[in-house]
C-alpha atoms as a printed R data frame, in Angstrom:
    type eleno elety resid chain resno       x      y       z
1   ATOM     1    CA   MET     A     1  32.873 57.063  59.325
2   ATOM     2    CA   GLN     A     2  36.183 58.644  57.887
3   ATOM     3    CA   CYS     A     3  37.415 55.079  57.038
4   ATOM     4    CA   LEU     A     4  34.421 54.426  54.856
5   ATOM     5    CA   GLY     A     5  34.877 57.691  53.209
6   ATOM     6    CA   TYR     A     6  32.440 59.486  54.700
7   ATOM     7    CA   THR     A     7  31.956 63.155  56.465
8   ATOM     8    CA   LYS     A     8  29.855 63.987  59.186
9   ATOM     9    CA   GLU     A     9  27.705 66.048  57.192
10  ATOM    10    CA   GLN     A    10  26.853 63.149  55.176
11  ATOM    11    CA   PHE     A    11  25.102 61.255  58.056
12  ATOM    12    CA   GLN     A    12  21.703 62.325  60.182
13  ATOM    13    CA   PHE     A    13  21.732 61.570  63.628
14  ATOM    14    CA   ILE     A    14  19.360 61.335  65.504
15  ATOM    15    CA   ILE     A    15  20.272 61.807  69.600
16  ATOM    16    CA   VAL     A    16  18.424 59.683  71.683
17  ATOM    17    CA   GLN     A    17  18.474 60.645  75.047
18  ATOM    18    CA   PRO     A    18  18.630 58.251  78.170
19  ATOM    19    CA   LEU     A    19  15.963 57.750  80.322
20  ATOM    20    CA   LYS     A    20  15.872 58.857  84.528
21  ATOM    21    CA   LEU     A    21  13.730 56.913  86.159
22  ATOM    22    CA   TYR     A    22  11.553 57.354  89.627
23  ATOM    23    CA   ALA     A    23   9.418 55.748  91.488
24  ATOM    24    CA   PHE     A    24   6.707 56.847  94.918
25  ATOM    25    CA   HIS     A    25   7.827 54.985  97.960
26  ATOM    26    CA   LYS     A    26   4.673 54.427 100.116
27  ATOM    27    CA   PRO     A    27   6.406 54.461 103.881
28  ATOM    28    CA   THR     A    28   8.575 57.797 103.030
29  ATOM    29    CA   GLN     A    29   5.328 59.580 100.530
30  ATOM    30    CA   GLN     A    30   8.548 60.832  98.843
31  ATOM    31    CA   ILE     A    31   9.704 60.036  95.369
32  ATOM    32    CA   HIS     A    32  12.932 58.833  95.010
33  ATOM    33    CA   ARG     A    33  15.295 57.791  91.493
34  ATOM    34    CA   ILE     A    34  15.376 53.806  91.332
35  ATOM    35    CA   PRO     A    35  18.480 52.095  89.635
36  ATOM    36    CA   ASP     A    36  18.928 50.928  86.077
37  ATOM    37    CA   ILE     A    37  16.465 47.281  85.599
38  ATOM    38    CA   ALA     A    38  16.278 45.513  82.455
39  ATOM    39    CA   PRO     A    39  13.533 46.156  79.816
40  ATOM    40    CA   ALA     A    40  11.984 42.728  80.467
41  ATOM    41    CA   GLU     A    41  11.094 43.862  84.197
42  ATOM    42    CA   LEU     A    42  10.275 48.068  83.042
43  ATOM    43    CA   LEU     A    43   8.213 46.905  80.798
44  ATOM    44    CA   LYS     A    44   5.630 45.194  83.281
45  ATOM    45    CA   ALA     A    45   5.590 48.695  85.122
46  ATOM    46    CA   VAL     A    46   5.474 50.985  82.542
47  ATOM    47    CA   THR     A    47   3.718 50.156  78.708
48  ATOM    48    CA   MET     A    48   5.945 50.522  75.810
49  ATOM    49    CA   ASP     A    49   3.610 53.650  74.702
50  ATOM    50    CA   ALA     A    50   3.953 55.442  78.523
51  ATOM    51    CA   LEU     A    51   7.433 54.741  77.755
52  ATOM    52    CA   ARG     A    52   7.543 56.266  73.899
53  ATOM    53    CA   TRP     A    53   5.610 59.225  75.633
54  ATOM    54    CA   TYR     A    54   7.530 60.185  78.564
55  ATOM    55    CA   SER     A    55  10.861 59.917  76.341
56  ATOM    56    CA   LEU     A    56   9.537 62.172  73.691
57  ATOM    57    CA   ARG     A    57   8.132 65.100  75.590
58  ATOM    58    CA   VAL     A    58  11.844 65.884  76.430
59  ATOM    59    CA   PRO     A    59  13.969 67.529  74.164
60  ATOM    60    CA   LEU     A    60  16.114 64.538  72.716
61  ATOM    61    CA   THR     A    61  19.041 65.796  74.395
62  ATOM    62    CA   GLU     A    62  18.476 65.863  77.842
63  ATOM    63    CA   VAL     A    63  17.247 63.451  79.516
64  ATOM    64    CA   ALA     A    64  13.767 61.741  79.973
65  ATOM    65    CA   PRO     A    65  12.813 61.746  83.613
66  ATOM    66    CA   ILE     A    66   9.713 59.331  84.012
67  ATOM    67    CA   ASN     A    67   7.720 58.294  86.719
68  ATOM    68    CA   ILE     A    68   7.073 54.188  87.421
69  ATOM    69    CA   SER     A    69   4.626 54.507  89.727
70  ATOM    70    CA   THR     A    70   2.285 57.181  87.402
71  ATOM    71    CA   ALA     A    71   3.413 57.288  83.732
72  ATOM    72    CA   GLY     A    72   0.122 55.464  81.708
73  ATOM    73    CA   LYS     A    73  -1.523 55.134  84.889
74  ATOM    74    CA   PRO     A    74  -5.380 56.518  85.148
75  ATOM    75    CA   THR     A    75  -4.555 59.300  87.182
76  ATOM    76    CA   PRO     A    76  -5.256 62.868  86.605
77  ATOM    77    CA   GLN     A    77  -1.115 63.555  87.112
78  ATOM    78    CA   ASP     A    78  -0.209 61.712  83.990
79  ATOM    79    CA   SER     A    79  -0.091 63.446  80.925
80  ATOM    80    CA   LEU     A    80  -0.695 60.507  78.414
81  ATOM    81    CA   TYR     A    81  -3.969 59.784  80.279
82  ATOM    82    CA   ARG     A    82  -5.507 63.375  80.340
83  ATOM    83    CA   LEU     A    83  -4.342 63.279  76.733
84  ATOM    84    CA   ARG     A    84  -6.760 59.965  75.809
85  ATOM    85    CA   SER     A    85  -9.400 61.141  78.332
86  ATOM    86    CA   ALA     A    86  -9.644 64.332  76.154
87  ATOM    87    CA   TYR     A    87 -10.534 62.101  73.318
88  ATOM    88    CA   LEU     A    88 -12.594 59.725  74.687
89  ATOM    89    CA   ARG     A    89 -14.796 62.668  75.700
90  ATOM    90    CA   CYS     A    90 -14.791 64.288  72.362
91  ATOM    91    CA   CYS     A    91 -15.918 60.944  71.077
92  ATOM    92    CA   THR     A    92 -18.292 61.030  74.015
93  ATOM    93    CA   LEU     A    93 -20.131 64.316  72.962
94  ATOM    94    CA   LEU     A    94 -19.769 63.956  69.079
95  ATOM    95    CA   GLN     A    95 -22.154 60.380  70.301
96  ATOM    96    CA   GLN     A    96 -24.324 62.954  72.424
97  ATOM    97    CA   ALA     A    97 -24.941 64.823  69.171
98  ATOM    98    CA   GLN     A    98 -25.646 62.220  66.865
99  ATOM    99    CA   HIS     A    99 -28.232 60.697  70.015
100 ATOM   100    CA   ARG     A   100 -29.728 64.009  69.657
101 ATOM   101    CA   GLY     A   101 -30.061 64.134  66.342
102 ATOM   102    CA   ILE     A   102 -27.724 67.174  65.761
103 ATOM   103    CA   ILE     A   103 -25.237 65.267  63.555
104 ATOM   104    CA   GLN     A   104 -24.958 62.005  61.500
105 ATOM   105    CA   LEU     A   105 -22.227 60.136  61.596
106 ATOM   106    CA   GLU     A   106 -20.989 57.079  59.735
107 ATOM   107    CA   THR     A   107 -17.933 54.827  59.168
108 ATOM   108    CA   ASN     A   108 -15.349 54.984  56.524
109 ATOM   109    CA   GLU     A   109 -12.398 52.842  56.935
110 ATOM   110    CA   GLY     A   110  -9.136 54.696  55.753
111 ATOM   111    CA   ASN     A   111 -10.211 58.105  57.526
112 ATOM   112    CA   HIS     A   112 -10.627 57.854  61.564
113 ATOM   113    CA   GLY     A   113 -12.087 60.124  62.810
114 ATOM   114    CA   GLY     A   114 -12.070 62.363  59.464
115 ATOM   115    CA   PHE     A   115 -15.519 64.131  58.631
116 ATOM   116    CA   ALA     A   116 -17.341 65.426  55.303
117 ATOM   117    CA   PRO     A   117 -20.573 67.049  54.696
118 ATOM   118    CA   THR     A   118 -22.904 64.715  51.579
119 ATOM   119    CA   GLU     A   119 -24.251 66.555  49.030
120 ATOM   120    CA   ASN     A   120 -27.320 68.359  50.695
121 ATOM   121    CA   ALA     A   121 -25.661 69.538  54.027
122 ATOM   122    CA   PRO     A   122 -24.344 72.831  54.383
123 ATOM   123    CA   LYS     A   123 -20.933 73.536  53.458
124 ATOM   124    CA   LEU     A   124 -18.204 73.041  56.137
125 ATOM   125    CA   MET     A   125 -16.246 75.971  57.101
126 ATOM   126    CA   SER     A   126 -12.183 76.517  58.087
127 ATOM   127    CA   LEU     A   127 -12.164 76.679  61.478
128 ATOM   128    CA   ALA     A   128 -11.254 80.306  61.553
129 ATOM   129    CA   ASP     A   129 -14.097 81.602  59.707
130 ATOM   130    CA   TYR     A   130 -16.305 80.650  62.743
131 ATOM   131    CA   VAL     A   131 -17.103 83.185  66.160
132 ATOM   132    CA   TRP     A   132 -16.948 80.109  68.460
133 ATOM   133    CA   GLU     A   133 -19.124 80.794  71.882
134 ATOM   134    CA   SER     A   134 -16.058 81.072  74.461
135 ATOM   135    CA   PRO     A   135 -12.415 81.627  74.761
136 ATOM   136    CA   ASP     A   136 -11.150 78.695  75.303
137 ATOM   137    CA   ALA     A   137 -13.038 77.342  72.071
138 ATOM   138    CA   ALA     A   138 -11.370 80.024  70.203
139 ATOM   139    CA   THR     A   139  -8.324 78.887  71.908
140 ATOM   140    CA   LEU     A   140  -8.639 75.104  71.068
141 ATOM   141    CA   ALA     A   141  -9.787 76.007  67.796
142 ATOM   142    CA   ASN     A   142  -6.359 78.131  67.541
143 ATOM   143    CA   LEU     A   143  -4.247 75.157  68.688
144 ATOM   144    CA   LEU     A   144  -5.517 72.833  65.885
145 ATOM   145    CA   GLN     A   145  -4.552 75.039  62.919
146 ATOM   146    CA   ALA     A   146  -1.396 75.579  63.966
147 ATOM   147    CA   VAL     A   147  -0.832 71.765  64.123
148 ATOM   148    CA   PRO     A   148   0.920 71.882  60.363
149 ATOM   149    CA   LYS     A   149   3.373 74.116  61.517
150 ATOM   150    CA   ILE     A   150   4.208 72.589  64.932
151 ATOM   151    CA   LEU     A   151   4.623 69.251  62.809
152 ATOM   152    CA   GLU     A   152   6.949 71.241  60.166
153 ATOM   153    CA   GLN     A   153   8.660 72.208  63.258
154 ATOM   154    CA   SER     A   154   9.383 69.497  64.514
155 ATOM   155    CA   ALA     A   155  10.712 67.594  61.937
156 ATOM   156    CA   THR     A   156  12.517 70.435  60.283
157 ATOM   157    CA   GLU     A   157  14.732 70.497  64.071
158 ATOM   158    CA   ILE     A   158  14.079 66.930  64.780
159 ATOM   159    CA   ALA     A   159  12.182 67.835  68.060
160 ATOM   160    CA   PRO     A   160   9.371 65.371  68.503
161 ATOM   161    CA   HIS     A   161   8.421 66.763  72.115
162 ATOM   162    CA   LEU     A   162   7.305 69.695  69.992
163 ATOM   163    CA   VAL     A   163   4.206 67.524  69.121
164 ATOM   164    CA   CYS     A   164   3.866 66.114  72.429
165 ATOM   165    CA   ARG     A   165   3.644 69.481  74.011
166 ATOM   166    CA   HIS     A   166   1.384 70.724  71.560
167 ATOM   167    CA   LEU     A   167  -0.341 67.469  72.582
168 ATOM   168    CA   GLU     A   168  -0.363 68.736  75.710
169 ATOM   169    CA   ALA     A   169  -1.551 72.123  75.196
170 ATOM   170    CA   ILE     A   170  -4.861 70.811  73.235
171 ATOM   171    CA   SER     A   171  -5.883 68.282  75.901
172 ATOM   172    CA   GLU     A   172  -5.053 71.014  78.665
173 ATOM   173    CA   THR     A   173  -7.672 73.313  76.745
174 ATOM   174    CA   CYS     A   174  -9.897 70.278  76.092
175 ATOM   175    CA   LEU     A   175 -10.314 68.908  79.579
176 ATOM   176    CA   PRO     A   176 -12.336 71.680  81.090
177 ATOM   177    CA   SER     A   177 -13.887 73.261  78.723
178 ATOM   178    CA   LEU     A   178 -16.084 70.301  76.881
179 ATOM   179    CA   ASP     A   179 -18.666 69.895  79.679
180 ATOM   180    CA   SER     A   180 -19.933 72.980  78.729
181 ATOM   181    CA   LEU     A   181 -19.609 73.439  75.320
182 ATOM   182    CA   SER     A   182 -23.237 74.200  73.647
183 ATOM   183    CA   LEU     A   183 -23.690 70.920  71.280
184 ATOM   184    CA   ASN     A   184 -24.606 72.422  67.652
185 ATOM   185    CA   PRO     A   185 -23.331 71.886  64.446
186 ATOM   186    CA   GLN     A   186 -20.330 74.458  64.760
187 ATOM   187    CA   ASN     A   187 -18.899 73.301  68.196
188 ATOM   188    CA   CYS     A   188 -19.443 69.348  66.985
189 ATOM   189    CA   ALA     A   189 -16.629 70.002  64.201
190 ATOM   190    CA   LEU     A   190 -14.514 71.517  66.538
191 ATOM   191    CA   LEU     A   191 -14.673 68.859  68.337
192 ATOM   192    CA   LEU     A   192 -14.222 66.382  64.993
193 ATOM   193    CA   ALA     A   193 -11.158 68.569  64.621
194 ATOM   194    CA   ALA     A   194 -10.201 67.739  68.178
195 ATOM   195    CA   LYS     A   195 -10.264 64.036  68.192
196 ATOM   196    CA   GLN     A   196  -9.093 63.660  64.279
197 ATOM   197    CA   THR     A   197  -6.264 65.917  65.292
198 ATOM   198    CA   ILE     A   198  -5.001 63.508  68.624
199 ATOM   199    CA   PHE     A   199  -5.661 60.502  66.965
200 ATOM   200    CA   GLU     A   200  -3.527 61.631  63.585
201 ATOM   201    CA   LEU     A   201  -0.187 63.125  66.177
202 ATOM   202    CA   LEU     A   202  -0.431 60.596  68.787
203 ATOM   203    CA   GLU     A   203  -1.187 57.099  66.475
204 ATOM   204    CA   ASN     A   204   0.371 57.990  63.043
205 ATOM   205    CA   VAL     A   205   2.905 60.641  64.184
206 ATOM   206    CA   LEU     A   206   4.464 59.411  67.684
207 ATOM   207    CA   ALA     A   207   2.837 55.536  67.355
208 ATOM   208    CA   ILE     A   208   1.198 55.424  70.521
209 ATOM   209    CA   ALA     A   209  -2.235 54.217  70.521
210 ATOM   210    CA   LEU     A   210  -5.215 55.486  71.554
211 ATOM   211    CA   PRO     A   211  -8.070 53.503  73.576
212 ATOM   212    CA   GLU     A   212 -11.106 52.317  72.055
213 ATOM   213    CA   SER     A   213 -13.603 55.125  71.483
214 ATOM   214    CA   THR     A   214 -17.129 54.668  72.406
215 ATOM   215    CA   PHE     A   215 -18.726 54.759  69.079
216 ATOM   216    CA   PRO     A   216 -18.716 50.669  67.897
217 ATOM   217    CA   ASP     A   217 -16.521 52.345  64.424
218 ATOM   218    CA   SER     A   218 -14.533 55.148  65.255
219 ATOM   219    CA   ASN     A   219 -13.524 55.884  61.597
220 ATOM   220    CA   LEU     A   220 -15.976 58.423  60.856
221 ATOM   221    CA   ARG     A   221 -16.913 61.153  59.197
222 ATOM   222    CA   PHE     A   222 -19.274 64.105  59.743
223 ATOM   223    CA   VAL     A   223 -21.875 63.513  56.610
224 ATOM   224    CA   LYS     A   224 -24.814 65.640  57.198
225 ATOM   225    CA   PHE     A   225 -26.447 68.888  60.171
226 ATOM   226    CA   SER     A   226 -29.564 68.544  61.449
227 ATOM   227    CA   GLU     A   227 -31.947 71.068  60.023
228 ATOM   228    CA   ASP     A   228 -32.416 71.895  63.693
């Protein structure tokens, strides 16, 4: 850089950490570190999405440990699987609410996971204006409202792990509490906000794919409340 007439202050560096691979050895029932393998072979065992998730969820200055026996697999021990499960659970509950006539959803291309009331529907309030029925719902609402601050901090510090950890906190709050959440317009607004947030952060910020939702078209808006 000096030969080209530049100083290090004129460049923005992004440090990419090495990966440390682990696998579960069935005969010994233990997790062992495995030697480096060719990228093509690695991708046969672990998807690119899983590699991306586990490399980004730790600070870029640290080694990213990846257990190739469980990374991205449908197991409760996998944090990416739990996050995707929370997303799909939100989709399922919203579909149930629609079938019960509590809300009406319609497709809206280009606004995946977003929602907006029609002219005749009650005005949607900010999540901060609701009084939540449970501590878990209040915690989830607070996590969703904190997303802009987390994104700003992550961009300023070049720290994508902050986004990953925040997504993990959202999924860990969602999973144990969603089944006990009553389906009413207020909680549906919370579910839609959670669904939209997970999609925006995972797919648009981290470029990690989500599974197909249970809706025929997952580009959804919240368009009307039930009169009940």
